[in-house]
C-alpha positions as CSV (number, residue, x, y, z in Angstrom):
1,X,-8.0,14.3,30.6
2,X,-7.4,17.1,28.2
3,X,-5.4,20.2,29.2
4,X,-7.4,23.0,30.7
5,X,-6.1,25.1,27.8
6,X,-8.0,22.9,25.3
7,X,-11.6,23.8,24.6
8,X,-13.5,20.6,24.2
9,X,-16.9,22.3,24.0
10,X,-16.3,23.9,20.6
11,X,-15.0,22.1,17.4
12,X,-11.5,22.9,16.5
13,X,-10.6,23.2,12.8
14,X,-7.4,21.3,13.3
15,X,-9.1,18.5,15.2
16,X,-12.0,18.3,12.7
17,X,-9.4,17.9,9.9
18,X,-7.6,15.3,11.9
19,X,-10.9,13.3,12.1
20,X,-11.6,13.7,8.4
21,X,-8.1,12.3,7.7
22,X,-8.8,9.3,10.0
23,X,-6.8,10.6,12.9
24,X,-7.5,10.0,16.6
25,X,-6.6,13.4,18.1
26,X,-10.1,14.8,18.3
27,X,-13.1,14.9,20.6
28,X,-16.8,14.2,20.3
29,X,-17.6,17.8,19.4
30,X,-15.1,17.6,16.5
31,X,-16.5,14.3,15.2
32,X,-20.0,15.7,15.3
33,X,-18.9,18.7,13.2
34,X,-17.1,16.5,10.8
35,X,-20.1,14.2,10.4
36,X,-22.2,17.2,9.7
37,X,-19.8,18.2,6.9
38,X,-19.9,14.7,5.5
39,X,-23.7,15.0,5.3
40,X,-23.4,18.3,3.4
41,X,-20.5,17.2,1.1
42,X,-19.5,13.5,1.2
43,X,-16.5,14.3,-1.0
44,X,-14.8,16.1,1.9
45,X,-13.0,12.9,2.8
46,X,-11.6,12.7,-0.7
47,X,-10.7,16.4,-1.0
48,X,-8.9,16.2,2.4
49,X,-6.8,13.3,1.2
50,X,-6.1,15.1,-2.2
51,X,-5.0,18.1,-0.2
52,X,-2.5,16.0,1.7
53,X,-1.3,14.3,-1.4
54,X,-0.7,17.8,-3.0
55,X,1.3,18.8,0.0
56,X,3.5,15.8,-0.4
57,X,4.0,16.4,-4.1
58,X,4.8,20.1,-3.4
59,X,7.4,19.3,-0.8
60,X,9.1,16.9,-3.1
61,X,9.0,19.3,-6.0
62,X,10.5,22.2,-3.9
63,X,13.2,19.9,-2.5
64,X,14.1,19.0,-6.1
65,X,14.4,22.7,-6.8
66,X,16.9,23.0,-4.0
67,X,14.7,24.5,-1.3
68,X,15.9,23.3,2.1
69,X,13.7,25.3,4.4
70,X,9.9,25.2,5.0
71,X,7.5,27.4,6.9
72,X,4.2,25.6,7.3
73,X,1.5,28.0,8.5
74,X,-1.7,26.7,10.2
75,X,-0.1,23.3,10.2
76,X,-2.7,21.4,12.2
77,X,-2.1,18.1,14.0
78,X,0.8,15.9,13.0
79,X,-0.3,13.0,10.8
80,X,1.5,10.6,8.4
81,X,4.0,12.0,5.9
82,X,4.2,15.5,7.4
83,X,6.1,18.3,5.7
84,X,9.4,17.7,7.5
85,X,9.3,13.9,6.9
86,X,8.8,14.2,3.2
87,X,11.4,17.0,2.9
88,X,14.0,15.1,5.0
89,X,13.4,12.0,2.9
90,X,14.5,14.0,-0.1
91,X,17.2,16.1,1.6
92,X,18.1,15.1,5.2
93,X,19.5,18.6,6.1
94,X,16.1,20.3,5.5
95,X,14.7,22.5,8.3
96,X,11.0,23.0,8.9
97,X,9.0,25.3,11.2
98,X,5.3,24.5,11.9
99,X,3.1,27.3,13.1
100,X,-0.3,26.9,14.8
101,X,-2.2,28.5,17.7
102,X,-4.4,25.6,18.7
103,X,-3.3,24.3,22.2
104,X,-3.8,20.7,21.3
105,X,-1.7,21.1,18.1
106,X,1.0,22.7,20.2
107,X,1.0,19.8,22.7
108,X,1.0,17.1,20.1
109,X,3.4,18.9,17.8
110,X,6.1,19.5,20.4
111,X,5.9,16.0,21.7
112,X,6.1,14.6,18.2
113,X,9.0,16.7,17.2
114,X,10.9,16.7,20.4
115,X,13.8,14.6,19.2
116,X,14.2,16.3,15.8
117,X,16.6,19.2,16.0
118,X,15.9,20.2,12.4
119,X,12.3,20.8,13.0
120,X,10.5,23.1,15.4
121,X,7.0,24.1,16.3
122,X,5.9,27.7,16.9
123,X,2.8,28.6,18.9
124,X,1.5,31.7,17.2
125,X,-1.4,33.1,15.2
126,X,-0.5,33.3,11.6
127,X,-2.2,36.7,11.3
128,X,0.6,38.1,13.5
129,X,3.2,38.1,10.8
130,X,5.9,39.9,12.8
131,X,5.7,37.4,15.6
132,X,5.7,34.4,13.2
133,X,8.7,35.7,11.2
134,X,10.6,36.6,14.3
135,X,10.0,33.1,15.8
136,X,10.7,31.4,12.5
137,X,13.9,33.4,12.0
138,X,15.4,31.8,15.1
139,X,15.4,28.5,13.2
140,X,15.4,29.4,9.5
141,X,17.6,31.6,7.5
142,X,15.2,34.2,6.0
143,X,17.9,35.3,3.6
144,X,17.7,31.9,1.8
145,X,14.8,30.5,-0.2
146,X,11.8,29.1,1.9
147,X,8.8,27.0,0.9
148,X,5.9,29.0,2.5
149,X,2.7,26.9,2.9
150,X,-0.8,28.2,3.4
151,X,-2.3,24.8,3.0
152,X,-6.0,24.4,4.0
153,X,-5.8,27.5,6.2
154,X,-6.8,30.7,4.4
155,X,-10.4,29.8,4.1
156,X,-10.4,30.0,8.0
157,X,-9.2,33.6,7.8
158,X,-12.0,36.1,7.6
159,X,-12.1,39.0,5.2
160,X,-11.6,41.5,8.0
161,X,-8.2,40.0,8.5
162,X,-7.2,40.6,4.9
163,X,-5.9,37.2,3.8
164,X,-4.4,38.7,0.6
165,X,-2.5,41.3,2.6
166,X,-1.4,38.6,5.0
167,X,0.1,36.5,2.1
168,X,1.8,39.7,0.7
169,X,3.3,40.5,4.1
170,X,4.9,37.1,4.3
171,X,6.0,37.0,0.7
172,X,7.6,40.4,1.0
173,X,9.8,39.0,3.8
174,X,11.0,36.0,1.7
175,X,14.2,35.7,-0.3
176,X,14.1,35.4,-4.1
177,X,13.7,31.7,-5.0
178,X,11.2,31.2,-2.3
179,X,7.8,29.7,-3.1
180,X,4.3,30.6,-1.8
181,X,1.9,27.6,-1.8
182,X,-1.9,28.0,-1.2
183,X,-4.8,25.6,-1.2
184,X,-8.2,27.0,-0.5
185,X,-11.8,25.7,-0.5
186,X,-13.8,27.5,-3.2
187,X,-17.3,28.7,-3.5
188,X,-17.2,28.0,-7.2
189,X,-19.8,25.4,-8.1
190,X,-21.1,25.3,-4.5
191,X,-24.8,25.9,-4.0
192,X,-26.0,28.6,-1.8
193,X,-27.3,25.9,0.6
194,X,-23.9,24.2,0.7
195,X,-22.1,27.5,1.5
196,X,-24.6,28.4,4.2
197,X,-24.5,25.0,5.8
198,X,-20.7,24.9,5.9
199,X,-20.8,28.4,7.5
200,X,-23.2,27.1,10.1
201,X,-21.0,24.1,11.0
202,X,-18.1,26.4,11.7
203,X,-20.1,29.2,13.3
204,X,-19.5,27.7,16.8
205,X,-16.0,26.5,16.1
206,X,-12.6,28.0,16.9
207,X,-12.4,29.5,13.3
208,X,-14.8,31.0,10.7
209,X,-15.1,29.4,7.3
210,X,-15.1,31.7,4.3
211,X,-15.3,30.0,0.9
212,X,-14.0,32.2,-1.9
213,X,-14.2,32.2,-5.7
214,X,-11.3,31.1,-7.9
215,X,-10.6,34.7,-8.7
216,X,-10.5,35.7,-5.1
217,X,-8.1,32.9,-4.4
218,X,-5.9,33.9,-7.4
219,X,-5.8,37.4,-6.0
220,X,-4.1,36.2,-2.8
221,X,-0.9,35.7,-4.8
222,X,-0.8,39.4,-5.7
223,X,1.6,39.9,-8.6
224,X,3.6,36.8,-8.0
225,X,3.9,34.6,-11.1
226,X,2.2,31.2,-10.8
227,X,3.9,28.0,-11.8
228,X,2.2,25.9,-14.4
229,X,-0.5,24.7,-14.4
230,X,-1.6,27.8,-12.5
231,X,-4.5,27.8,-10.1
232,X,-6.3,24.4,-10.5
233,X,-8.2,21.8,-8.6
234,X,-5.9,20.4,-6.0
235,X,-5.9,16.9,-7.5
236,X,-5.0,18.4,-10.9
237,X,-1.8,20.2,-9.8
238,X,0.9,18.0,-11.5
239,X,-0.9,14.8,-10.4
240,X,0.9,11.5,-10.0
241,X,-2.1,9.6,-11.2
242,X,-5.1,10.3,-13.4
243,X,-7.7,11.0,-10.6
244,X,-10.0,13.8,-11.2
245,X,-11.8,15.9,-8.5
246,X,-15.4,14.9,-7.9
247,X,-18.3,16.4,-6.0
248,X,-19.6,19.9,-5.5
249,X,-17.0,21.2,-3.1
250,X,-13.8,22.3,-4.9
251,X,-10.3,23.0,-3.5
252,X,-8.0,25.1,-5.6
253,X,-4.2,24.9,-5.4
254,X,-1.5,27.2,-6.7
255,X,2.2,27.8,-6.3
256,X,4.0,31.1,-7.0
257,X,7.7,31.9,-7.1
258,X,9.2,34.9,-5.3
259,X,11.3,36.9,-7.7
């Protein structure tokens, strides 16, 4: 039986994503929502996998740049090759803090990470920057460079919560040499019908979905300089193979360095 804190009557963004990736930590309501998304945009399975592949590439890249601390916001449910695993494979002394406010993510995350002293899980809403930074500061050294990840999460933050201001608040707290990483589902190339149907799927979920234009996503980095190749389709950010994104639904990825 699920914990009484876990709402199994509404789809959870974390559990829907888990199902899309082939995971088992989800309920019927999540599977139903995911299947509706597949009907709207069958390429969602591929873009979700491309998003995870980008995350792995990014962790390895930052580890190669000497980053030994990661703050993964809106981390979702643990799956294969998570941030801390990829980072520790490159540098065993790496520390990671995952942040999420979904009760099932908290339950699975803490159980999964219970034996790893270098990794911790923080139950908090990423919109509460003060609480997140205070909690992360108990495990990470905020005076040293950090890899800050907003991977697959900011399109679940509504305009009223000012996602660009949210990114700026976190970036302002980071030491020079830190990196801000964003992936975001875009409205570019998406039909009005597709945008409306995606919104309707998430309307009854634990989070709203807000697809944004490439320029809106670029604006979330503020004045931070983007690393080459800039803000591009997630599969095209320094790919390890020649795959190109397909389908109507696009996910953009970008990485900026804190000066």
